[in-house]
py3Dmol code that shows the C-alpha trace and the ligand (Angstrom):
import py3Dmol

protein = """\
ATOM      1  CA  UNK A   1     -58.571 165.567 -46.206  1.00  0.00           C
ATOM      2  CA  UNK A   2     -58.521 168.169 -49.016  1.00  0.00           C
ATOM      3  CA  UNK A   3     -61.163 171.041 -49.179  1.00  0.00           C
ATOM      4  CA  UNK A   4     -64.394 170.062 -51.085  1.00  0.00           C
ATOM      5  CA  UNK A   5     -64.459 171.616 -54.566  1.00  0.00           C
ATOM      6  CA  UNK A   6     -67.340 173.514 -55.948  1.00  0.00           C
ATOM      7  CA  UNK A   7     -70.124 171.263 -57.268  1.00  0.00           C
ATOM      8  CA  UNK A   8     -69.641 170.664 -60.992  1.00  0.00           C
ATOM      9  CA  UNK A   9     -72.668 171.375 -63.094  1.00  0.00           C
ATOM     10  CA  UNK A  10     -71.305 169.331 -66.091  1.00  0.00           C
ATOM     11  CA  UNK A  11     -71.225 166.321 -63.821  1.00  0.00           C
ATOM     12  CA  UNK A  12     -74.748 166.864 -62.576  1.00  0.00           C
ATOM     13  CA  UNK A  13     -73.548 167.514 -59.001  1.00  0.00           C
ATOM     14  CA  UNK A  14     -76.653 168.204 -56.886  1.00  0.00           C
ATOM     15  CA  UNK A  15     -75.781 166.755 -53.558  1.00  0.00           C
ATOM     16  CA  UNK A  16     -78.392 165.330 -51.227  1.00  0.00           C
ATOM     17  CA  UNK A  17     -78.300 167.083 -47.835  1.00  0.00           C
ATOM     18  CA  UNK A  18     -81.045 165.175 -45.910  1.00  0.00           C
ATOM     19  CA  UNK A  19     -80.092 162.131 -43.835  1.00  0.00           C
ATOM     20  CA  UNK A  20     -83.587 160.925 -43.454  1.00  0.00           C
ATOM     21  CA  UNK A  21     -84.165 160.865 -47.263  1.00  0.00           C
ATOM     22  CA  UNK A  22     -80.682 159.220 -47.885  1.00  0.00           C
ATOM     23  CA  UNK A  23     -81.587 156.483 -45.482  1.00  0.00           C
ATOM     24  CA  UNK A  24     -85.155 155.986 -47.147  1.00  0.00           C
ATOM     25  CA  UNK A  25     -83.473 155.581 -50.479  1.00  0.00           C
ATOM     26  CA  UNK A  26     -81.015 153.071 -49.279  1.00  0.00           C
ATOM     27  CA  UNK A  27     -83.833 151.155 -47.445  1.00  0.00           C
ATOM     28  CA  UNK A  28     -85.722 150.884 -50.808  1.00  0.00           C
ATOM     29  CA  UNK A  29     -82.843 148.646 -52.120  1.00  0.00           C
ATOM     30  CA  UNK A  30     -83.582 145.965 -49.622  1.00  0.00           C
ATOM     31  CA  UNK A  31     -80.036 145.050 -48.781  1.00  0.00           C
ATOM     32  CA  UNK A  32     -79.087 141.635 -47.402  1.00  0.00           C
ATOM     33  CA  UNK A  33     -75.556 140.816 -45.903  1.00  0.00           C
ATOM     34  CA  UNK A  34     -74.527 138.608 -48.889  1.00  0.00           C
ATOM     35  CA  UNK A  35     -75.263 141.322 -51.476  1.00  0.00           C
ATOM     36  CA  UNK A  36     -72.858 142.934 -53.781  1.00  0.00           C
ATOM     37  CA  UNK A  37     -73.961 146.587 -53.932  1.00  0.00           C
ATOM     38  CA  UNK A  38     -72.765 148.946 -56.776  1.00  0.00           C
ATOM     39  CA  UNK A  39     -73.347 152.556 -56.162  1.00  0.00           C
ATOM     40  CA  UNK A  40     -73.222 154.999 -59.204  1.00  0.00           C
ATOM     41  CA  UNK A  41     -71.981 158.633 -58.323  1.00  0.00           C
ATOM     42  CA  UNK A  42     -71.451 158.385 -54.666  1.00  0.00           C
ATOM     43  CA  UNK A  43     -69.947 162.023 -54.637  1.00  0.00           C
ATOM     44  CA  UNK A  44     -69.564 163.179 -51.005  1.00  0.00           C
ATOM     45  CA  UNK A  45     -71.226 159.925 -49.892  1.00  0.00           C
ATOM     46  CA  UNK A  46     -74.940 160.886 -48.840  1.00  0.00           C
ATOM     47  CA  UNK A  47     -75.975 157.283 -49.711  1.00  0.00           C
ATOM     48  CA  UNK A  48     -72.676 155.705 -49.206  1.00  0.00           C
ATOM     49  CA  UNK A  49     -72.476 156.053 -45.532  1.00  0.00           C
ATOM     50  CA  UNK A  50     -75.963 154.348 -45.073  1.00  0.00           C
ATOM     51  CA  UNK A  51     -74.880 151.467 -47.443  1.00  0.00           C
ATOM     52  CA  UNK A  52     -71.535 150.964 -45.720  1.00  0.00           C
ATOM     53  CA  UNK A  53     -73.371 150.818 -42.195  1.00  0.00           C
ATOM     54  CA  UNK A  54     -74.991 147.639 -43.568  1.00  0.00           C
ATOM     55  CA  UNK A  55     -71.684 146.101 -44.238  1.00  0.00           C
ATOM     56  CA  UNK A  56     -72.563 144.276 -47.544  1.00  0.00           C
ATOM     57  CA  UNK A  57     -70.434 141.426 -48.630  1.00  0.00           C
ATOM     58  CA  UNK A  58     -69.073 143.722 -51.583  1.00  0.00           C
ATOM     59  CA  UNK A  59     -69.370 147.411 -52.231  1.00  0.00           C
ATOM     60  CA  UNK A  60     -68.319 148.843 -55.591  1.00  0.00           C
ATOM     61  CA  UNK A  61     -68.550 152.680 -56.096  1.00  0.00           C
ATOM     62  CA  UNK A  62     -68.433 154.206 -59.648  1.00  0.00           C
ATOM     63  CA  UNK A  63     -67.540 157.811 -59.693  1.00  0.00           C
ATOM     64  CA  UNK A  64     -66.268 160.009 -62.558  1.00  0.00           C
ATOM     65  CA  UNK A  65     -64.893 162.835 -60.344  1.00  0.00           C
ATOM     66  CA  UNK A  66     -61.281 162.183 -59.294  1.00  0.00           C
ATOM     67  CA  UNK A  67     -61.604 164.149 -56.127  1.00  0.00           C
ATOM     68  CA  UNK A  68     -64.730 162.311 -54.797  1.00  0.00           C
ATOM     69  CA  UNK A  69     -63.525 158.844 -56.095  1.00  0.00           C
ATOM     70  CA  UNK A  70     -60.372 159.501 -53.900  1.00  0.00           C
ATOM     71  CA  UNK A  71     -62.379 160.508 -50.940  1.00  0.00           C
ATOM     72  CA  UNK A  72     -64.786 157.743 -51.145  1.00  0.00           C
ATOM     73  CA  UNK A  73     -62.037 155.158 -51.413  1.00  0.00           C
ATOM     74  CA  UNK A  74     -60.419 156.637 -48.320  1.00  0.00           C
ATOM     75  CA  UNK A  75     -63.843 156.646 -46.318  1.00  0.00           C
ATOM     76  CA  UNK A  76     -64.705 153.019 -47.169  1.00  0.00           C
ATOM     77  CA  UNK A  77     -61.136 151.492 -47.207  1.00  0.00           C
ATOM     78  CA  UNK A  78     -61.454 150.649 -50.857  1.00  0.00           C
ATOM     79  CA  UNK A  79     -58.981 150.009 -53.695  1.00  0.00           C
ATOM     80  CA  UNK A  80     -59.086 152.451 -56.637  1.00  0.00           C
ATOM     81  CA  UNK A  81     -59.794 151.014 -60.216  1.00  0.00           C
ATOM     82  CA  UNK A  82     -60.133 152.638 -63.507  1.00  0.00           C
ATOM     83  CA  UNK A  83     -62.076 151.632 -66.662  1.00  0.00           C
ATOM     84  CA  UNK A  84     -63.517 148.273 -65.607  1.00  0.00           C
ATOM     85  CA  UNK A  85     -65.300 146.345 -62.684  1.00  0.00           C
ATOM     86  CA  UNK A  86     -62.804 145.042 -60.129  1.00  0.00           C
ATOM     87  CA  UNK A  87     -61.964 141.296 -59.797  1.00  0.00           C
ATOM     88  CA  UNK A  88     -64.345 139.299 -57.371  1.00  0.00           C
ATOM     89  CA  UNK A  89     -61.734 139.319 -54.457  1.00  0.00           C
ATOM     90  CA  UNK A  90     -62.161 143.098 -54.161  1.00  0.00           C
ATOM     91  CA  UNK A  91     -64.620 143.492 -51.369  1.00  0.00           C
ATOM     92  CA  UNK A  92     -64.406 147.309 -51.441  1.00  0.00           C
ATOM     93  CA  UNK A  93     -63.599 149.085 -54.565  1.00  0.00           C
ATOM     94  CA  UNK A  94     -63.985 152.476 -56.148  1.00  0.00           C
ATOM     95  CA  UNK A  95     -63.995 152.565 -60.020  1.00  0.00           C
ATOM     96  CA  UNK A  96     -63.007 156.007 -61.142  1.00  0.00           C
ATOM     97  CA  UNK A  97     -64.582 156.059 -64.578  1.00  0.00           C
ATOM     98  CA  UNK A  98     -67.555 157.314 -66.619  1.00  0.00           C
ATOM     99  CA  UNK A  99     -70.304 154.961 -65.822  1.00  0.00           C
ATOM    100  CA  UNK A 100     -71.509 155.170 -69.454  1.00  0.00           C
ATOM    101  CA  UNK A 101     -68.312 153.552 -70.653  1.00  0.00           C
ATOM    102  CA  UNK A 102     -68.153 150.645 -68.285  1.00  0.00           C
ATOM    103  CA  UNK A 103     -68.663 147.077 -69.611  1.00  0.00           C
ATOM    104  CA  UNK A 104     -72.061 146.514 -67.971  1.00  0.00           C
ATOM    105  CA  UNK A 105     -72.382 143.145 -69.782  1.00  0.00           C
ATOM    106  CA  UNK A 106     -69.719 141.865 -67.444  1.00  0.00           C
ATOM    107  CA  UNK A 107     -72.178 142.129 -64.507  1.00  0.00           C
ATOM    108  CA  UNK A 108     -73.317 138.655 -64.913  1.00  0.00           C
ATOM    109  CA  UNK A 109     -72.918 137.938 -61.105  1.00  0.00           C
ATOM    110  CA  UNK A 110     -75.729 138.714 -58.679  1.00  0.00           C
ATOM    111  CA  UNK A 111     -75.749 142.470 -57.699  1.00  0.00           C
ATOM    112  CA  UNK A 112     -77.988 145.425 -56.640  1.00  0.00           C
ATOM    113  CA  UNK A 113     -77.348 148.793 -58.106  1.00  0.00           C
ATOM    114  CA  UNK A 114     -78.264 152.274 -56.571  1.00  0.00           C
ATOM    115  CA  UNK A 115     -77.491 155.865 -57.379  1.00  0.00           C
ATOM    116  CA  UNK A 116     -78.596 159.343 -57.112  1.00  0.00           C
ATOM    117  CA  UNK A 117     -78.008 159.614 -60.936  1.00  0.00           C
ATOM    118  CA  UNK A 118     -76.532 162.742 -62.562  1.00  0.00           C
ATOM    119  CA  UNK A 119     -79.328 164.155 -64.559  1.00  0.00           C
ATOM    120  CA  UNK A 120     -77.514 164.425 -67.779  1.00  0.00           C
ATOM    121  CA  UNK A 121     -76.537 160.746 -68.188  1.00  0.00           C
ATOM    122  CA  UNK A 122     -79.435 159.154 -66.262  1.00  0.00           C
ATOM    123  CA  UNK A 123     -81.485 157.889 -69.286  1.00  0.00           C
ATOM    124  CA  UNK A 124     -78.638 156.533 -71.509  1.00  0.00           C
ATOM    125  CA  UNK A 125     -77.174 154.857 -68.330  1.00  0.00           C
ATOM    126  CA  UNK A 126     -80.292 153.163 -67.340  1.00  0.00           C
ATOM    127  CA  UNK A 127     -80.887 152.081 -70.935  1.00  0.00           C
ATOM    128  CA  UNK A 128     -77.402 150.400 -70.787  1.00  0.00           C
ATOM    129  CA  UNK A 129     -77.834 148.789 -67.397  1.00  0.00           C
ATOM    130  CA  UNK A 130     -81.378 147.351 -67.793  1.00  0.00           C
ATOM    131  CA  UNK A 131     -80.410 145.647 -71.039  1.00  0.00           C
ATOM    132  CA  UNK A 132     -76.850 144.525 -70.329  1.00  0.00           C
ATOM    133  CA  UNK A 133     -76.334 143.736 -66.646  1.00  0.00           C
ATOM    134  CA  UNK A 134     -77.796 140.260 -66.461  1.00  0.00           C
ATOM    135  CA  UNK A 135     -76.929 139.742 -62.886  1.00  0.00           C
ATOM    136  CA  UNK A 136     -79.029 142.659 -61.728  1.00  0.00           C
ATOM    137  CA  UNK A 137     -81.447 141.697 -58.883  1.00  0.00           C
ATOM    138  CA  UNK A 138     -82.699 145.013 -57.960  1.00  0.00           C
ATOM    139  CA  UNK A 139     -82.003 148.750 -58.675  1.00  0.00           C
ATOM    140  CA  UNK A 140     -82.968 152.032 -56.905  1.00  0.00           C
ATOM    141  CA  UNK A 141     -82.366 155.158 -58.766  1.00  0.00           C
ATOM    142  CA  UNK A 142     -83.194 158.813 -58.108  1.00  0.00           C
ATOM    143  CA  UNK A 143     -83.857 160.820 -61.390  1.00  0.00           C
ATOM    144  CA  UNK A 144     -85.548 163.929 -62.359  1.00  0.00           C
ATOM    145  CA  UNK A 145     -89.315 163.419 -61.781  1.00  0.00           C
ATOM    146  CA  UNK A 146     -90.183 163.894 -65.411  1.00  0.00           C
ATOM    147  CA  UNK A 147     -87.827 161.040 -66.334  1.00  0.00           C
ATOM    148  CA  UNK A 148     -89.247 158.943 -63.547  1.00  0.00           C
ATOM    149  CA  UNK A 149     -92.738 159.397 -64.890  1.00  0.00           C
ATOM    150  CA  UNK A 150     -91.493 158.217 -68.357  1.00  0.00           C
ATOM    151  CA  UNK A 151     -89.959 155.240 -67.019  1.00  0.00           C
ATOM    152  CA  UNK A 152     -93.299 153.963 -65.652  1.00  0.00           C
ATOM    153  CA  UNK A 153     -95.675 155.418 -68.142  1.00  0.00           C
ATOM    154  CA  UNK A 154     -98.409 153.189 -69.647  1.00  0.00           C
ATOM    155  CA  UNK A 155     -99.542 153.187 -73.323  1.00  0.00           C
ATOM    156  CA  UNK A 156    -101.830 156.013 -74.429  1.00  0.00           C
ATOM    157  CA  UNK A 157    -100.217 158.652 -72.100  1.00  0.00           C
ATOM    158  CA  UNK A 158     -98.053 161.528 -73.175  1.00  0.00           C
ATOM    159  CA  UNK A 159     -95.100 160.274 -70.983  1.00  0.00           C
ATOM    160  CA  UNK A 160     -94.924 156.963 -72.825  1.00  0.00           C
ATOM    161  CA  UNK A 161     -92.174 156.650 -75.235  1.00  0.00           C
ATOM    162  CA  UNK A 162     -89.056 154.579 -76.262  1.00  0.00           C
ATOM    163  CA  UNK A 163     -87.525 154.813 -72.684  1.00  0.00           C
ATOM    164  CA  UNK A 164     -90.776 153.475 -71.124  1.00  0.00           C
ATOM    165  CA  UNK A 165     -90.963 150.545 -73.490  1.00  0.00           C
ATOM    166  CA  UNK A 166     -87.296 149.728 -73.392  1.00  0.00           C
ATOM    167  CA  UNK A 167     -87.324 149.718 -69.596  1.00  0.00           C
ATOM    168  CA  UNK A 168     -90.427 147.745 -69.208  1.00  0.00           C
ATOM    169  CA  UNK A 169     -89.050 145.335 -71.674  1.00  0.00           C
ATOM    170  CA  UNK A 170     -86.408 144.262 -69.138  1.00  0.00           C
ATOM    171  CA  UNK A 171     -87.465 145.349 -65.634  1.00  0.00           C
ATOM    172  CA  UNK A 172     -90.607 146.152 -63.668  1.00  0.00           C
ATOM    173  CA  UNK A 173     -90.237 149.930 -62.488  1.00  0.00           C
ATOM    174  CA  UNK A 174     -91.943 151.161 -59.399  1.00  0.00           C
ATOM    175  CA  UNK A 175     -92.293 154.777 -58.371  1.00  0.00           C
ATOM    176  CA  UNK A 176     -91.211 154.837 -54.697  1.00  0.00           C
ATOM    177  CA  UNK A 177     -91.539 158.539 -53.636  1.00  0.00           C
ATOM    178  CA  UNK A 178     -90.906 162.221 -54.809  1.00  0.00           C
ATOM    179  CA  UNK A 179     -87.981 164.299 -53.497  1.00  0.00           C
ATOM    180  CA  UNK A 180     -88.293 168.110 -53.408  1.00  0.00           C
ATOM    181  CA  UNK A 181     -85.504 170.385 -54.812  1.00  0.00           C
ATOM    182  CA  UNK A 182     -84.763 172.024 -51.310  1.00  0.00           C
ATOM    183  CA  UNK A 183     -82.950 168.971 -49.870  1.00  0.00           C
ATOM    184  CA  UNK A 184     -80.095 169.335 -52.354  1.00  0.00           C
ATOM    185  CA  UNK A 185     -77.108 171.517 -52.698  1.00  0.00           C
ATOM    186  CA  UNK A 186     -77.120 173.253 -55.127  1.00  0.00           C
ATOM    187  CA  UNK A 187     -80.915 173.144 -55.536  1.00  0.00           C
ATOM    188  CA  UNK A 188     -82.011 171.666 -58.892  1.00  0.00           C
ATOM    189  CA  UNK A 189     -84.959 173.503 -60.589  1.00  0.00           C
ATOM    190  CA  UNK A 190     -87.268 170.499 -60.581  1.00  0.00           C
ATOM    191  CA  UNK A 191     -88.558 167.627 -58.324  1.00  0.00           C
ATOM    192  CA  UNK A 192     -86.731 164.364 -58.290  1.00  0.00           C
ATOM    193  CA  UNK A 193     -88.260 160.959 -58.048  1.00  0.00           C
ATOM    194  CA  UNK A 194     -86.855 157.610 -56.611  1.00  0.00           C
ATOM    195  CA  UNK A 195     -87.770 154.511 -58.311  1.00  0.00           C
ATOM    196  CA  UNK A 196     -87.104 150.822 -57.817  1.00  0.00           C
ATOM    197  CA  UNK A 197     -86.607 148.226 -60.621  1.00  0.00           C
ATOM    198  CA  UNK A 198     -86.733 144.397 -60.470  1.00  0.00           C
ATOM    199  CA  UNK A 199     -86.073 142.051 -63.484  1.00  0.00           C
ATOM    200  CA  UNK A 200     -89.172 140.989 -65.275  1.00  0.00           C
ATOM    201  CA  UNK A 201     -90.206 137.566 -63.820  1.00  0.00           C
ATOM    202  CA  UNK A 202     -90.377 136.021 -67.290  1.00  0.00           C
ATOM    203  CA  UNK A 203     -86.807 137.314 -68.257  1.00  0.00           C
ATOM    204  CA  UNK A 204     -85.742 139.652 -71.015  1.00  0.00           C
ATOM    205  CA  UNK A 205     -87.779 139.542 -74.388  1.00  0.00           C
ATOM    206  CA  UNK A 206     -86.723 137.051 -76.994  1.00  0.00           C
ATOM    207  CA  UNK A 207     -85.668 139.618 -79.602  1.00  0.00           C
ATOM    208  CA  UNK A 208     -82.225 141.095 -80.455  1.00  0.00           C
ATOM    209  CA  UNK A 209     -82.087 144.285 -78.121  1.00  0.00           C
ATOM    210  CA  UNK A 210     -80.329 146.216 -80.952  1.00  0.00           C
ATOM    211  CA  UNK A 211     -83.176 145.830 -83.281  1.00  0.00           C
ATOM    212  CA  UNK A 212     -85.742 146.689 -80.450  1.00  0.00           C
ATOM    213  CA  UNK A 213     -83.863 149.813 -79.658  1.00  0.00           C
ATOM    214  CA  UNK A 214     -83.686 150.921 -83.302  1.00  0.00           C
ATOM    215  CA  UNK A 215     -87.298 150.143 -83.924  1.00  0.00           C
ATOM    216  CA  UNK A 216     -88.371 152.133 -80.807  1.00  0.00           C
ATOM    217  CA  UNK A 217     -86.197 155.202 -81.779  1.00  0.00           C
ATOM    218  CA  UNK A 218     -87.595 155.180 -85.301  1.00  0.00           C
ATOM    219  CA  UNK A 219     -91.276 154.551 -84.445  1.00  0.00           C
ATOM    220  CA  UNK A 220     -91.403 157.120 -81.611  1.00  0.00           C
ATOM    221  CA  UNK A 221     -89.951 159.760 -83.866  1.00  0.00           C
ATOM    222  CA  UNK A 222     -93.200 159.224 -85.701  1.00  0.00           C
ATOM    223  CA  UNK A 223     -95.385 158.693 -82.613  1.00  0.00           C
ATOM    224  CA  UNK A 224     -98.541 160.217 -83.951  1.00  0.00           C
ATOM    225  CA  UNK A 225     -98.477 158.248 -87.362  1.00  0.00           C
ATOM    226  CA  UNK A 226    -100.543 155.100 -87.829  1.00  0.00           C
ATOM    227  CA  UNK A 227     -98.528 151.698 -88.103  1.00  0.00           C
ATOM    228  CA  UNK A 228     -99.806 151.313 -91.572  1.00  0.00           C
ATOM    229  CA  UNK A 229     -98.042 154.524 -92.618  1.00  0.00           C
ATOM    230  CA  UNK A 230     -94.979 153.985 -90.597  1.00  0.00           C
ATOM    231  CA  UNK A 231     -94.339 150.582 -92.200  1.00  0.00           C
ATOM    232  CA  UNK A 232     -95.367 151.711 -95.705  1.00  0.00           C
ATOM    233  CA  UNK A 233     -92.254 150.135 -97.383  1.00  0.00           C
ATOM    234  CA  UNK A 234     -92.919 146.645 -95.850  1.00  0.00           C
ATOM    235  CA  UNK A 235     -94.576 144.413 -98.530  1.00  0.00           C
ATOM    236  CA  UNK A 236     -98.036 143.099 -97.338  1.00  0.00           C
ATOM    237  CA  UNK A 237     -97.817 145.231 -94.114  1.00  0.00           C
ATOM    238  CA  UNK A 238    -101.554 145.360 -93.609  1.00  0.00           C
ATOM    239  CA  UNK A 239    -101.946 141.612 -93.875  1.00  0.00           C
ATOM    240  CA  UNK A 240     -98.911 140.953 -91.700  1.00  0.00           C
ATOM    241  CA  UNK A 241    -100.025 143.378 -89.096  1.00  0.00           C
ATOM    242  CA  UNK A 242    -103.560 141.928 -89.032  1.00  0.00           C
ATOM    243  CA  UNK A 243    -102.284 138.360 -88.838  1.00  0.00           C
ATOM    244  CA  UNK A 244    -100.272 139.340 -85.659  1.00  0.00           C
ATOM    245  CA  UNK A 245    -103.517 140.784 -84.197  1.00  0.00           C
ATOM    246  CA  UNK A 246    -102.278 144.310 -84.524  1.00  0.00           C
ATOM    247  CA  UNK A 247    -104.707 146.995 -85.892  1.00  0.00           C
ATOM    248  CA  UNK A 248    -102.745 148.930 -88.597  1.00  0.00           C
ATOM    249  CA  UNK A 249    -104.608 152.181 -87.525  1.00  0.00           C
ATOM    250  CA  UNK A 250    -102.732 152.120 -84.050  1.00  0.00           C
ATOM    251  CA  UNK A 251    -100.050 154.514 -83.252  1.00  0.00           C
ATOM    252  CA  UNK A 252     -96.688 153.728 -81.487  1.00  0.00           C
ATOM    253  CA  UNK A 253     -97.920 155.418 -78.393  1.00  0.00           C
ATOM    254  CA  UNK A 254    -100.693 152.869 -78.130  1.00  0.00           C
ATOM    255  CA  UNK A 255     -98.634 149.733 -78.294  1.00  0.00           C
ATOM    256  CA  UNK A 256     -97.624 147.687 -75.292  1.00  0.00           C
ATOM    257  CA  UNK A 257     -93.917 146.441 -74.870  1.00  0.00           C
ATOM    258  CA  UNK A 258     -95.138 142.992 -75.886  1.00  0.00           C
ATOM    259  CA  UNK A 259     -96.600 144.341 -79.158  1.00  0.00           C
ATOM    260  CA  UNK A 260     -93.207 145.918 -80.012  1.00  0.00           C
ATOM    261  CA  UNK A 261     -91.520 142.603 -79.254  1.00  0.00           C
ATOM    262  CA  UNK A 262     -94.061 141.020 -81.773  1.00  0.00           C
ATOM    263  CA  UNK A 263     -93.213 143.600 -84.462  1.00  0.00           C
ATOM    264  CA  UNK A 264     -89.331 142.969 -84.009  1.00  0.00           C
ATOM    265  CA  UNK A 265     -89.927 139.193 -84.055  1.00  0.00           C
ATOM    266  CA  UNK A 266     -91.917 139.623 -87.244  1.00  0.00           C
ATOM    267  CA  UNK A 267     -89.067 141.624 -88.951  1.00  0.00           C
ATOM    268  CA  UNK A 268     -90.748 144.963 -89.061  1.00  0.00           C
ATOM    269  CA  UNK A 269     -88.748 148.099 -89.574  1.00  0.00           C
ATOM    270  CA  UNK A 270     -89.851 151.548 -90.431  1.00  0.00           C
ATOM    271  CA  UNK A 271     -89.738 153.002 -93.926  1.00  0.00           C
ATOM    272  CA  UNK A 272     -86.418 154.543 -95.101  1.00  0.00           C
ATOM    273  CA  UNK A 273     -84.328 151.593 -93.581  1.00  0.00           C
TER     274      UNK A 273
END
"""
ligand_1 = """\
27
SAM
N -74.701 160.391 -54.370
C -74.442 161.816 -54.102
C -75.733 162.349 -53.359
O -76.666 161.815 -53.521
O -75.540 163.519 -52.989
C -74.028 162.549 -55.464
C -75.086 162.455 -56.454
S -74.885 163.622 -57.799
C -76.537 163.927 -58.262
C -74.197 162.624 -59.095
C -72.844 162.101 -58.850
O -72.467 161.400 -60.082
C -71.763 163.028 -58.780
O -70.919 162.731 -57.698
C -71.061 163.044 -60.062
O -69.611 163.362 -59.923
C -71.157 161.614 -60.552
N -71.060 161.475 -61.973
C -71.521 162.258 -62.924
N -71.380 161.866 -64.158
C -70.933 160.624 -63.984
C -70.474 159.572 -64.841
N -70.721 159.627 -66.102
N -70.138 158.417 -64.376
C -69.940 158.215 -62.904
N -70.286 159.188 -62.053
C -70.763 160.364 -62.542
"""
view = py3Dmol.view(width=600, height=400)
view.addModel(protein, "pdb")
view.setStyle({"model": 0}, {"cartoon": {"style": "trace"}})
view.addModel(ligand_1, "xyz")
view.setStyle({"model": 1}, {"stick": {}})
view.zoomTo()
view.show()
């Protein structure tokens, strides 16, 4: 086995050193023998060894760093793939790729996803996974605590924003526990949080995700403005909003995910577009 390289900052490599916490994170996934488990960013394998111990029906590891991809392939007896998810017959696989570039929409089969996510890609990656991986049954992610708070924030709070609405449009997030910096090498500057996610029981919202995402980005860039002002260029906006039961004096930060879905369904889009 080759010597371990220095942790790479650009790949968000803060490696978990605590066996007890690793086990607790894996336990939060609620693994069952027939599961297909996908781990994002296994690195030196803090979570992987506890997942492999459970011997799930399928295990797919996604790692961008060639060194750790090769090491994990050797440790779990996996075949190496690049660029896409392996075929169904691959029971143990390592995909050496940038997780942000994987075709998450091809995960139509039942799967559970876990990862101590690299801080620099965590938000865009969860954005993709929650909206595209239709086979997702449960996910457990460790992220920076501040991101964790945004994921489960409720309307009217300062943490509530586009990521909160988007996430809660597809899944139900739950804060599991907080992890302090001293259990990582190298130590990050901030606390981390472990969250679990399950698909919304009523399924995804009946609106085009692209339009919802665009509306969220636009409206939250004006989070303190009233809806009546944000939708200034929409003809009859005050009447339309009132007919939908939405007060035009409300601000984006006060709207529930359901209200955003109503706005998309009614064809609302902010001024300038
Ligand atoms: N799972 C290990 C642990 O808990 O100690 C490592 C976690 S470390 C925070 C993040 C891991 O994600 C690293 O192994 C890193 O190389 C990998 N990674 C970083 N960016 C990635 C990307 N875009 N796609 C896939 N893996 C990535």
